[in-house]
CHARMM-style PDB file with segment names, atoms N, HN, CA, C and O in Angstrom:
ATOM      1  N   MET     1      -6.668  -0.904 -11.225  1.00  0.00      PROA
ATOM      2  CA  MET     1      -6.558  -1.065 -10.058  1.00  0.00      PROA
ATOM      3  C   MET     1      -5.439  -0.631  -8.928  1.00  0.00      PROA
ATOM      4  O   MET     1      -4.231  -0.744  -9.133  1.00  0.00      PROA
ATOM      5  N   ILE     2      -5.964  -0.155  -7.797  1.00  0.00      PROA
ATOM      6  HN  ILE     2      -6.946  -0.062  -7.630  1.00  0.00      PROA
ATOM      7  CA  ILE     2      -4.682   0.758  -7.148  1.00  0.00      PROA
ATOM      8  C   ILE     2      -5.069   0.072  -5.258  1.00  0.00      PROA
ATOM      9  O   ILE     2      -5.981   0.114  -4.433  1.00  0.00      PROA
ATOM     10  N   GLN     3      -3.705  -0.488  -5.405  1.00  0.00      PROA
ATOM     11  HN  GLN     3      -2.963  -0.522  -6.075  1.00  0.00      PROA
ATOM     12  CA  GLN     3      -3.483  -0.427  -3.752  1.00  0.00      PROA
ATOM     13  C   GLN     3      -3.721   0.599  -2.558  1.00  0.00      PROA
ATOM     14  O   GLN     3      -2.946   1.555  -2.590  1.00  0.00      PROA
ATOM     15  N   ILE     4      -4.564   0.593  -1.595  1.00  0.00      PROA
ATOM     16  HN  ILE     4      -5.193  -0.184  -1.569  1.00  0.00      PROA
ATOM     17  CA  ILE     4      -4.741   1.765  -0.583  1.00  0.00      PROA
ATOM     18  C   ILE     4      -4.102   0.818   0.547  1.00  0.00      PROA
ATOM     19  O   ILE     4      -4.613  -0.257   0.862  1.00  0.00      PROA
ATOM     20  N   GLU     5      -2.930   1.332   1.122  1.00  0.00      PROA
ATOM     21  HN  GLU     5      -2.515   2.205   0.867  1.00  0.00      PROA
ATOM     22  CA  GLU     5      -2.648   1.240   2.496  1.00  0.00      PROA
ATOM     23  C   GLU     5      -3.281   2.173   3.664  1.00  0.00      PROA
ATOM     24  O   GLU     5      -3.073   3.377   3.513  1.00  0.00      PROA
ATOM     25  N   MET     6      -3.838   1.881   4.519  1.00  0.00      PROA
ATOM     26  HN  MET     6      -4.007   0.903   4.642  1.00  0.00      PROA
ATOM     27  CA  MET     6      -4.228   2.922   5.702  1.00  0.00      PROA
ATOM     28  C   MET     6      -3.168   2.917   6.438  1.00  0.00      PROA
ATOM     29  O   MET     6      -3.054   1.954   7.196  1.00  0.00      PROA
ATOM     30  N   GLY     7      -1.857   4.185   6.449  1.00  0.00      PROA
ATOM     31  HN  GLY     7      -1.949   4.968   5.833  1.00  0.00      PROA
ATOM     32  CA  GLY     7      -0.539   4.430   7.377  1.00  0.00      PROA
ATOM     33  C   GLY     7      -1.042   5.106   8.608  1.00  0.00      PROA
ATOM     34  O   GLY     7      -1.781   6.088   8.674  1.00  0.00      PROA
ATOM     35  N   THR     8      -0.470   4.355   9.643  1.00  0.00      PROA
ATOM     36  HN  THR     8       0.131   3.558   9.590  1.00  0.00      PROA
ATOM     37  CA  THR     8      -0.474   4.653  11.162  1.00  0.00      PROA
ATOM     38  C   THR     8       1.111   5.113  11.429  1.00  0.00      PROA
ATOM     39  O   THR     8       2.121   4.909  10.755  1.00  0.00      PROA
ATOM     40  N   HSD     9       0.889   5.887  12.811  1.00  0.00      PROA
ATOM     41  HN  HSD     9       0.069   6.053  13.359  1.00  0.00      PROA
ATOM     42  CA  HSD     9       2.269   5.992  12.992  1.00  0.00      PROA
ATOM     43  C   HSD     9       2.920   5.149  14.293  1.00  0.00      PROA
ATOM     44  O   HSD     9       4.120   5.076  14.559  1.00  0.00      PROA
ATOM     45  N   HSD    10       2.179   4.736  14.786  1.00  0.00      PROA
ATOM     46  HN  HSD    10       1.204   4.796  14.570  1.00  0.00      PROA
ATOM     47  CA  HSD    10       2.283   4.115  16.136  1.00  0.00      PROA
ATOM     48  C   HSD    10       1.927   2.191  15.879  1.00  0.00      PROA
ATOM     49  O   HSD    10       1.759   1.428  16.831  1.00  0.00      PROA
ATOM     50  N   SER    11       1.889   1.803  14.569  1.00  0.00      PROA
ATOM     51  HN  SER    11       2.025   2.422  13.796  1.00  0.00      PROA
ATOM     52  CA  SER    11       0.851   0.611  14.968  1.00  0.00      PROA
ATOM     53  C   SER    11       2.197  -0.569  15.011  1.00  0.00      PROA
ATOM     54  O   SER    11       3.252  -0.634  14.381  1.00  0.00      PROA
ATOM     55  N   PRO    12       1.647  -1.328  15.951  1.00  0.00      PROA
ATOM     56  CA  PRO    12       3.060  -2.481  16.186  1.00  0.00      PROA
ATOM     57  C   PRO    12       2.513  -3.546  15.076  1.00  0.00      PROA
ATOM     58  O   PRO    12       3.093  -4.631  15.069  1.00  0.00      PROA
ATOM     59  N   ASN    13       1.680  -3.391  14.336  1.00  0.00      PROA
ATOM     60  HN  ASN    13       1.209  -2.509  14.341  1.00  0.00      PROA
ATOM     61  CA  ASN    13       1.034  -4.657  12.955  1.00  0.00      PROA
ATOM     62  C   ASN    13       1.563  -4.235  11.539  1.00  0.00      PROA
ATOM     63  O   ASN    13       2.563  -3.600  11.204  1.00  0.00      PROA
ATOM     64  N   ARG    14       0.834  -4.645  11.031  1.00  0.00      PROA
ATOM     65  HN  ARG    14       0.022  -5.161  11.303  1.00  0.00      PROA
ATOM     66  CA  ARG    14       1.286  -3.960   9.666  1.00  0.00      PROA
ATOM     67  C   ARG    14      -0.254  -3.085   9.332  1.00  0.00      PROA
ATOM     68  O   ARG    14      -1.406  -3.358   9.671  1.00  0.00      PROA
ATOM     69  N   ASN    15       0.323  -1.905   8.501  1.00  0.00      PROA
ATOM     70  HN  ASN    15       1.258  -1.683   8.226  1.00  0.00      PROA
ATOM     71  CA  ASN    15      -1.386  -1.377   8.618  1.00  0.00      PROA
ATOM     72  C   ASN    15      -2.222  -2.064   7.455  1.00  0.00      PROA
ATOM     73  O   ASN    15      -1.869  -2.977   6.709  1.00  0.00      PROA
ATOM     74  N   PRO    16      -3.069  -1.581   7.490  1.00  0.00      PROA
ATOM     75  CA  PRO    16      -4.306  -2.258   7.037  1.00  0.00      PROA
ATOM     76  C   PRO    16      -4.388  -1.135   5.505  1.00  0.00      PROA
ATOM     77  O   PRO    16      -3.985  -0.016   5.191  1.00  0.00      PROA
ATOM     78  N   GLY    17      -5.331  -2.494   4.751  1.00  0.00      PROA
ATOM     79  HN  GLY    17      -5.659  -3.403   5.006  1.00  0.00      PROA
ATOM     80  CA  GLY    17      -4.984  -2.227   3.157  1.00  0.00      PROA
ATOM     81  C   GLY    17      -6.183  -2.590   2.742  1.00  0.00      PROA
ATOM     82  O   GLY    17      -6.934  -3.269   3.443  1.00  0.00      PROA
ATOM     83  N   PHE    18      -6.544  -2.085   1.302  1.00  0.00      PROA
ATOM     84  HN  PHE    18      -5.934  -1.534   0.733  1.00  0.00      PROA
ATOM     85  CA  PHE    18      -7.420  -3.145   0.331  1.00  0.00      PROA
ATOM     86  C   PHE    18      -7.067  -2.418  -1.261  1.00  0.00      PROA
ATOM     87  O   PHE    18      -6.476  -1.429  -1.695  1.00  0.00      PROA
ATOM     88  N   THR    19      -7.885  -3.665  -1.820  1.00  0.00      PROA
ATOM     89  HN  THR    19      -8.365  -4.468  -1.468  1.00  0.00      PROA
ATOM     90  CA  THR    19      -7.477  -3.165  -3.456  1.00  0.00      PROA
ATOM     91  C   THR    19      -8.773  -2.472  -3.946  1.00  0.00      PROA
ATOM     92  O   THR    19      -9.801  -2.793  -3.348  1.00  0.00      PROA
ATOM     93  N   LEU    20      -8.855  -1.712  -4.789  1.00  0.00      PROA
ATOM     94  HN  LEU    20      -8.020  -1.452  -5.274  1.00  0.00      PROA
ATOM     95  CA  LEU    20     -10.073  -1.203  -5.652  1.00  0.00      PROA
ATOM     96  C   LEU    20      -9.878  -1.410  -7.084  1.00  0.00      PROA
ATOM     97  O   LEU    20      -8.959  -0.975  -7.777  1.00  0.00      PROA
ATOM     98  N   ASP    21     -11.187  -2.364  -7.543  1.00  0.00      PROA
ATOM     99  HN  ASP    21     -11.935  -2.717  -6.980  1.00  0.00      PROA
ATOM    100  CA  ASP    21     -11.006  -2.124  -9.319  1.00  0.00      PROA
ATOM    101  C   ASP    21     -11.655  -1.085  -9.841  1.00  0.00      PROA
ATOM    102  O   ASP    21     -12.811  -0.804  -9.525  1.00  0.00      PROA
ATOM    103  N   GLY    22     -10.793  -0.282 -10.882  1.00  0.00      PROA
ATOM    104  HN  GLY    22      -9.854  -0.511 -11.139  1.00  0.00      PROA
ATOM    105  CA  GLY    22     -11.360   0.765 -11.344  1.00  0.00      PROA
ATOM    106  C   GLY    22     -13.049   0.544 -12.212  1.00  0.00      PROA
ATOM    107  O   GLY    22     -13.869   1.413 -11.917  1.00  0.00      PROA
ATOM    108  N   ARG    23     -13.391  -0.242 -12.930  1.00  0.00      PROA
ATOM    109  HN  ARG    23     -12.725  -0.949 -13.169  1.00  0.00      PROA
ATOM    110  CA  ARG    23     -14.562  -0.659 -12.999  1.00  0.00      PROA
ATOM    111  C   ARG    23     -15.262  -0.862 -12.130  1.00  0.00      PROA
ATOM    112  O   ARG    23     -16.209  -0.076 -12.090  1.00  0.00      PROA
ATOM    113  N   ARG    24     -15.240  -1.511 -11.456  1.00  0.00      PROA
ATOM    114  HN  ARG    24     -14.471  -2.149 -11.489  1.00  0.00      PROA
ATOM    115  CA  ARG    24     -16.335  -1.975  -9.904  1.00  0.00      PROA
ATOM    116  C   ARG    24     -16.131  -0.637  -8.957  1.00  0.00      PROA
ATOM    117  O   ARG    24     -17.124  -0.690  -8.231  1.00  0.00      PROA
ATOM    118  N   HSD    25     -15.586   0.212  -8.679  1.00  0.00      PROA
ATOM    119  HN  HSD    25     -14.779   0.255  -9.268  1.00  0.00      PROA
ATOM    120  CA  HSD    25     -15.198   1.100  -7.675  1.00  0.00      PROA
ATOM    121  C   HSD    25     -14.740   2.155  -8.473  1.00  0.00      PROA
ATOM    122  O   HSD    25     -13.646   2.593  -8.117  1.00  0.00      PROA
ATOM    123  N   ARG    26     -15.199   2.639  -9.345  1.00  0.00      PROA
ATOM    124  HN  ARG    26     -16.088   2.284  -9.634  1.00  0.00      PROA
ATOM    125  CA  ARG    26     -14.969   3.516 -10.198  1.00  0.00      PROA
ATOM    126  C   ARG    26     -14.836   5.009  -9.027  1.00  0.00      PROA
ATOM    127  O   ARG    26     -13.786   5.638  -8.889  1.00  0.00      PROA
ATOM    128  N   ASP    27     -16.157   5.341  -8.284  1.00  0.00      PROA
ATOM    129  HN  ASP    27     -17.009   4.830  -8.396  1.00  0.00      PROA
ATOM    130  CA  ASP    27     -16.054   6.764  -7.269  1.00  0.00      PROA
ATOM    131  C   ASP    27     -14.975   6.363  -6.658  1.00  0.00      PROA
ATOM    132  O   ASP    27     -14.025   6.775  -7.322  1.00  0.00      PROA
ATOM    133  N   TRP    28     -14.513   5.625  -5.504  1.00  0.00      PROA
ATOM    134  HN  TRP    28     -15.285   5.290  -4.965  1.00  0.00      PROA
ATOM    135  CA  TRP    28     -13.693   5.750  -4.705  1.00  0.00      PROA
ATOM    136  C   TRP    28     -12.208   5.529  -5.498  1.00  0.00      PROA
ATOM    137  O   TRP    28     -11.163   5.993  -5.042  1.00  0.00      PROA
ATOM    138  N   CYS    29     -12.272   4.834  -6.618  1.00  0.00      PROA
ATOM    139  HN  CYS    29     -13.120   4.457  -6.988  1.00  0.00      PROA
ATOM    140  CA  CYS    29     -10.438   5.367  -7.400  1.00  0.00      PROA
ATOM    141  C   CYS    29     -10.580   6.550  -7.193  1.00  0.00      PROA
ATOM    142  O   CYS    29      -9.873   7.242  -6.459  1.00  0.00      PROA
ATOM    143  N   ARG    30     -11.891   7.032  -8.080  1.00  0.00      PROA
ATOM    144  HN  ARG    30     -12.466   6.471  -8.676  1.00  0.00      PROA
ATOM    145  CA  ARG    30     -11.533   9.176  -8.305  1.00  0.00      PROA
ATOM    146  C   ARG    30     -10.644   9.258  -7.711  1.00  0.00      PROA
ATOM    147  O   ARG    30      -9.438   9.247  -7.956  1.00  0.00      PROA
ATOM    148  N   HSD    31     -11.751   9.430  -6.108  1.00  0.00      PROA
ATOM    149  HN  HSD    31     -12.731   9.440  -5.909  1.00  0.00      PROA
ATOM    150  CA  HSD    31     -11.421   9.960  -4.967  1.00  0.00      PROA
ATOM    151  C   HSD    31     -10.200   9.315  -4.616  1.00  0.00      PROA
ATOM    152  O   HSD    31      -9.494  10.246  -4.228  1.00  0.00      PROA
ATOM    153  N   PHE    32      -9.501   8.200  -4.522  1.00  0.00      PROA
ATOM    154  HN  PHE    32     -10.075   7.444  -4.837  1.00  0.00      PROA
ATOM    155  CA  PHE    32      -8.401   8.282  -3.873  1.00  0.00      PROA
ATOM    156  C   PHE    32      -7.057   8.634  -4.919  1.00  0.00      PROA
ATOM    157  O   PHE    32      -5.963   8.745  -4.365  1.00  0.00      PROA
ATOM    158  N   ILE    33      -7.109   8.757  -5.966  1.00  0.00      PROA
ATOM    159  HN  ILE    33      -7.997   8.668  -6.415  1.00  0.00      PROA
ATOM    160  CA  ILE    33      -6.440   9.157  -7.003  1.00  0.00      PROA
ATOM    161  C   ILE    33      -6.185  10.663  -6.627  1.00  0.00      PROA
ATOM    162  O   ILE    33      -5.095  11.226  -6.519  1.00  0.00      PROA
ATOM    163  N   GLY    34      -7.727  11.299  -6.415  1.00  0.00      PROA
ATOM    164  HN  GLY    34      -8.612  10.842  -6.503  1.00  0.00      PROA
ATOM    165  CA  GLY    34      -7.639  13.078  -6.221  1.00  0.00      PROA
ATOM    166  C   GLY    34      -6.877  13.109  -4.896  1.00  0.00      PROA
ATOM    167  O   GLY    34      -6.302  14.189  -4.769  1.00  0.00      PROA
ATOM    168  N   GLU    35      -6.681  12.266  -3.854  1.00  0.00      PROA
ATOM    169  HN  GLU    35      -7.149  11.388  -3.957  1.00  0.00      PROA
ATOM    170  CA  GLU    35      -6.274  12.679  -2.262  1.00  0.00      PROA
ATOM    171  C   GLU    35      -4.252  12.400  -3.216  1.00  0.00      PROA
ATOM    172  O   GLU    35      -3.335  13.221  -3.251  1.00  0.00      PROA
ATOM    173  N   PHE    36      -4.271  11.612  -3.537  1.00  0.00      PROA
ATOM    174  HN  PHE    36      -5.015  10.945  -3.509  1.00  0.00      PROA
ATOM    175  CA  PHE    36      -3.123  11.055  -3.874  1.00  0.00      PROA
ATOM    176  C   PHE    36      -2.505  12.655  -4.842  1.00  0.00      PROA
ATOM    177  O   PHE    36      -1.466  13.209  -4.483  1.00  0.00      PROA
ATOM    178  N   ASP    37      -3.285  13.151  -5.960  1.00  0.00      PROA
ATOM    179  HN  ASP    37      -4.129  12.701  -6.252  1.00  0.00      PROA
ATOM    180  CA  ASP    37      -2.289  13.617  -6.437  1.00  0.00      PROA
ATOM    181  C   ASP    37      -2.561  15.284  -6.059  1.00  0.00      PROA
ATOM    182  O   ASP    37      -2.187  16.204  -6.786  1.00  0.00      PROA
ATOM    183  N   GLY    38      -3.232  15.442  -4.873  1.00  0.00      PROA
ATOM    184  HN  GLY    38      -3.535  14.695  -4.282  1.00  0.00      PROA
ATOM    185  CA  GLY    38      -3.192  16.815  -3.762  1.00  0.00      PROA
ATOM    186  C   GLY    38      -2.118  16.424  -3.112  1.00  0.00      PROA
ATOM    187  O   GLY    38      -1.367  17.370  -2.871  1.00  0.00      PROA
ATOM    188  N   LEU    39      -1.749  15.411  -2.735  1.00  0.00      PROA
ATOM    189  HN  LEU    39      -2.359  14.643  -2.930  1.00  0.00      PROA
ATOM    190  CA  LEU    39      -0.508  15.079  -1.686  1.00  0.00      PROA
ATOM    191  C   LEU    39       0.713  15.344  -2.708  1.00  0.00      PROA
ATOM    192  O   LEU    39       1.809  15.780  -2.354  1.00  0.00      PROA
ATOM    193  N   TRP    40       0.385  15.041  -3.914  1.00  0.00      PROA
ATOM    194  HN  TRP    40      -0.505  14.687  -4.202  1.00  0.00      PROA
ATOM    195  CA  TRP    40       1.835  15.372  -4.478  1.00  0.00      PROA
ATOM    196  C   TRP    40       1.754  16.460  -4.834  1.00  0.00      PROA
ATOM    197  O   TRP    40       2.840  17.039  -4.839  1.00  0.00      PROA
ATOM    198  N   GLU    41       0.813  17.109  -5.192  1.00  0.00      PROA
ATOM    199  HN  GLU    41      -0.069  16.638  -5.187  1.00  0.00      PROA
ATOM    200  CA  GLU    41       0.915  18.895  -5.745  1.00  0.00      PROA
ATOM    201  C   GLU    41       1.510  19.677  -4.660  1.00  0.00      PROA
ATOM    202  O   GLU    41       2.271  20.608  -4.927  1.00  0.00      PROA
ATOM    203  N   ALA    42       1.106  19.247  -3.007  1.00  0.00      PROA
ATOM    204  HN  ALA    42       0.488  18.492  -2.790  1.00  0.00      PROA
ATOM    205  CA  ALA    42       1.926  19.757  -2.133  1.00  0.00      PROA
ATOM    206  C   ALA    42       2.769  19.734  -1.621  1.00  0.00      PROA
ATOM    207  O   ALA    42       3.097  20.458  -0.681  1.00  0.00      PROA
ATOM    208  N   ALA    43       3.576  18.541  -2.315  1.00  0.00      PROA
ATOM    209  HN  ALA    43       3.309  17.953  -3.078  1.00  0.00      PROA
ATOM    210  CA  ALA    43       5.002  17.981  -1.896  1.00  0.00      PROA
ATOM    211  C   ALA    43       6.190  18.711  -1.973  1.00  0.00      PROA
ATOM    212  O   ALA    43       6.651  18.663  -3.113  1.00  0.00      PROA
ATOM    213  N   MET    44       6.937  19.442  -1.106  1.00  0.00      PROA
ATOM    214  HN  MET    44       6.562  19.481  -0.180  1.00  0.00      PROA
ATOM    215  CA  MET    44       7.804  19.547  -1.379  1.00  0.00      PROA
ATOM    216  C   MET    44       9.448  19.058  -1.281  1.00  0.00      PROA
ATOM    217  O   MET    44       9.824  18.428  -0.293  1.00  0.00      PROA
ATOM    218  N   GLU    45      10.294  19.367  -2.280  1.00  0.00      PROA
ATOM    219  HN  GLU    45       9.989  19.879  -3.083  1.00  0.00      PROA
ATOM    220  CA  GLU    45      11.872  18.684  -1.783  1.00  0.00      PROA
ATOM    221  C   GLU    45      12.550  18.884  -0.386  1.00  0.00      PROA
ATOM    222  O   GLU    45      12.637  19.884   0.327  1.00  0.00      PROA
ATOM    223  N   VAL    46      13.018  17.555  -0.226  1.00  0.00      PROA
ATOM    224  HN  VAL    46      12.948  16.742  -0.805  1.00  0.00      PROA
ATOM    225  CA  VAL    46      13.391  17.580   0.761  1.00  0.00      PROA
ATOM    226  C   VAL    46      15.121  18.075   0.769  1.00  0.00      PROA
ATOM    227  O   VAL    46      15.958  17.582   0.014  1.00  0.00      PROA
ATOM    228  N   THR    47      15.409  19.155   1.803  1.00  0.00      PROA
ATOM    229  HN  THR    47      14.728  19.557   2.416  1.00  0.00      PROA
ATOM    230  CA  THR    47      16.583  19.542   1.800  1.00  0.00      PROA
ATOM    231  C   THR    47      17.349  18.806   3.299  1.00  0.00      PROA
ATOM    232  O   THR    47      16.868  18.118   4.199  1.00  0.00      PROA
ATOM    233  N   ASP    48      18.766  19.339   3.039  1.00  0.00      PROA
ATOM    234  HN  ASP    48      19.157  19.898   2.307  1.00  0.00      PROA
ATOM    235  CA  ASP    48      19.182  19.083   4.223  1.00  0.00      PROA
ATOM    236  C   ASP    48      19.244  19.777   5.955  1.00  0.00      PROA
ATOM    237  O   ASP    48      19.829  19.362   6.955  1.00  0.00      PROA
ATOM    238  N   ALA    49      18.116  21.325   5.668  1.00  0.00      PROA
ATOM    239  HN  ALA    49      17.641  21.663   4.855  1.00  0.00      PROA
ATOM    240  CA  ALA    49      17.794  21.905   6.537  1.00  0.00      PROA
ATOM    241  C   ALA    49      16.588  20.762   7.138  1.00  0.00      PROA
ATOM    242  O   ALA    49      16.689  20.557   8.347  1.00  0.00      PROA
ATOM    243  N   ASP    50      15.544  20.054   6.469  1.00  0.00      PROA
ATOM    244  HN  ASP    50      15.462  20.221   5.486  1.00  0.00      PROA
ATOM    245  CA  ASP    50      14.631  19.312   6.706  1.00  0.00      PROA
ATOM    246  C   ASP    50      15.605  18.167   7.470  1.00  0.00      PROA
ATOM    247  O   ASP    50      15.232  18.065   8.638  1.00  0.00      PROA
ATOM    248  N   TRP    51      16.406  17.537   7.257  1.00  0.00      PROA
ATOM    249  HN  TRP    51      16.709  17.620   6.308  1.00  0.00      PROA
ATOM    250  CA  TRP    51      17.054  16.343   8.288  1.00  0.00      PROA
ATOM    251  C   TRP    51      17.582  17.186   8.974  1.00  0.00      PROA
ATOM    252  O   TRP    51      16.708  17.385   9.817  1.00  0.00      PROA
ATOM    253  N   TYR    52      18.644  18.024   9.288  1.00  0.00      PROA
ATOM    254  HN  TYR    52      19.354  17.862   8.603  1.00  0.00      PROA
ATOM    255  CA  TYR    52      19.228  18.985  10.309  1.00  0.00      PROA
ATOM    256  C   TYR    52      18.889  20.461  10.357  1.00  0.00      PROA
ATOM    257  O   TYR    52      19.355  21.463   9.815  1.00  0.00      PROA
ATOM    258  N   PRO    53      17.613  20.151  11.459  1.00  0.00      PROA
ATOM    259  CA  PRO    53      17.137  21.812  11.639  1.00  0.00      PROA
ATOM    260  C   PRO    53      18.008  22.618  12.342  1.00  0.00      PROA
ATOM    261  O   PRO    53      17.814  23.829  12.439  1.00  0.00      PROA
ATOM    262  N   ALA    54      18.875  22.101  12.800  1.00  0.00      PROA
ATOM    263  HN  ALA    54      19.033  21.117  12.720  1.00  0.00      PROA
ATOM    264  CA  ALA    54      19.554  22.820  13.992  1.00  0.00      PROA
ATOM    265  C   ALA    54      20.933  24.013  13.288  1.00  0.00      PROA
ATOM    266  O   ALA    54      21.614  24.882  13.833  1.00  0.00      PROA
ATOM    267  N   GLN    55      20.853  23.402  11.611  1.00  0.00      PROA
ATOM    268  HN  GLN    55      20.300  22.696  11.168  1.00  0.00      PROA
ATOM    269  CA  GLN    55      21.515  23.712  10.849  1.00  0.00      PROA
ATOM    270  C   GLN    55      21.371  25.328  10.591  1.00  0.00      PROA
ATOM    271  O   GLN    55      22.207  26.228  10.669  1.00  0.00      PROA
ATOM    272  N   ARG    56      20.039  25.336  10.266  1.00  0.00      PROA
ATOM    273  HN  ARG    56      19.360  24.605  10.202  1.00  0.00      PROA
ATOM    274  CA  ARG    56      19.114  26.527   9.676  1.00  0.00      PROA
ATOM    275  C   ARG    56      19.703  27.982  10.149  1.00  0.00      PROA
ATOM    276  O   ARG    56      19.540  28.408  11.292  1.00  0.00      PROA
ATOM    277  N   GLY    57      20.022  28.300   9.687  1.00  0.00      PROA
ATOM    278  HN  GLY    57      20.155  27.954   8.758  1.00  0.00      PROA
ATOM    279  CA  GLY    57      20.473  29.885   9.511  1.00  0.00      PROA
ATOM    280  C   GLY    57      19.498  30.999   9.371  1.00  0.00      PROA
ATOM    281  OT1 GLY    57      19.897  32.157   9.243  1.00  0.00      PROA
TER     282      GLY     57
END
């Protein structure tokens, strides 16, 4: 099972979400796992320059 939460930037309410069962929703689970893996591979380590851009050289 995987829990999917649809994140928004300016929602006054809790973000919508749903749960997928790997046996019942095999194709959708593969889709969202692929999305996660793509984001993970593209992620970069956060540095001080990310938090304090004025200090960039």
